[in-house]
C-alpha positions, -999 to 999 in steps of 0.1 A, spaced: -183 46 28 -152 20 24 -132 6 57 -96 -3 52 -77 -29 76 -41 -33 70 -18 -63 78 13 -82 73 37 -60 84 67 -71 108 101 -72 115 123 -84 86 159 -88 76 173 -68 46 170 -87 16 136 -100 27 101 -98 19 68 -90 31 32 -90 17 11 -65 31 -27 -66 29 -57 -45 28 -95 -57 35 -120 -35 27 -154 -37 37 -184 -20 16 -199 -28 -16 -184 -3 -38 -143 -17 -32 -144 -27 -68 -149 13 -81 -122 28 -61 -84 31 -72 -62 19 -45 -29 32 -31 -1 27 -4 17 50 11 42 50 40 55 72 67 86 70 84 91 89 120 101 125 116 90 125 77 61 135 58 39 108 41 48 93 9 34 78 -21 42 45 -27 22 26 -53 -19 26 -68 -33 6 -91 -68 16 -107 -97 -2 -101 -96 -28 -131 -57 -42 -115 -47 -33 -149 -29 0 -145 -4 5 -117 22 32 -104 50 31 -83 73 51 -66 112 55 -82 121 40 -47 103 11 -48 100 0 -85 115 -31 -95 109 -44 -56 73 -38 -48 42 -50 -66 10 -36 -61 -20 -63 -70 -60 -63 -60 -82 -94 -56 -119 -74 -60 -138 -108 -55 -121 -105 -20 -121 -67 -18 -82 -67 -9 -53 -51 -22 -16 -62 -15 18 -50 -18 46 -74 -25 78 -61 -10 108 -78 -21 145 -70 -15 137 -49 14 157 -20 25 162 -4 58 151 28 44 121 9 36 108 10 75 78 31 78 41 24 86 24 14 57 -11 29 49 -34 19 22 -63 42 6 -92 44 -16 -97 73 -43 -121 77 -71 -90 78 -94 -54 63 -95 -33 90 -85 2 98 -64 -15 126 -46 -25 113 -12 -51 143 -4 -71 126 -33 -77 99 -12 -110 92 5 -103 64 28 -78 55 46 -63 25 70 -50 28 103 -13 16 92 7 -14 97 42 -11 110 73 -25 84 108 -26 104 137 -35 80 166 -45 99 205 -41 86 
């Protein structure tokens, strides 16, 4: 069992930066791949980034590639999403999730956090 709690969301101007954190509980965190997803009002949840258990393999949605960076610290049981050059279209609730393998498919994730809101003003 893994419990996930996101933090770090907020209101930022376009072009600004935020760093999201996702703290996990449970002894098996380091065996899980982690992902970030987001959902804007009226839209479906979409993949943002994923990282494998070791932290060496990452994958990003085209819309965030070059602007967002996913990383993890297994000793702290935390995964991060550094978001730079934010755009108004990045506004959404951001969720972290845990899966057995790194994947862009949301249905493969077993555990989800409650989400943190990111709002980017123009």
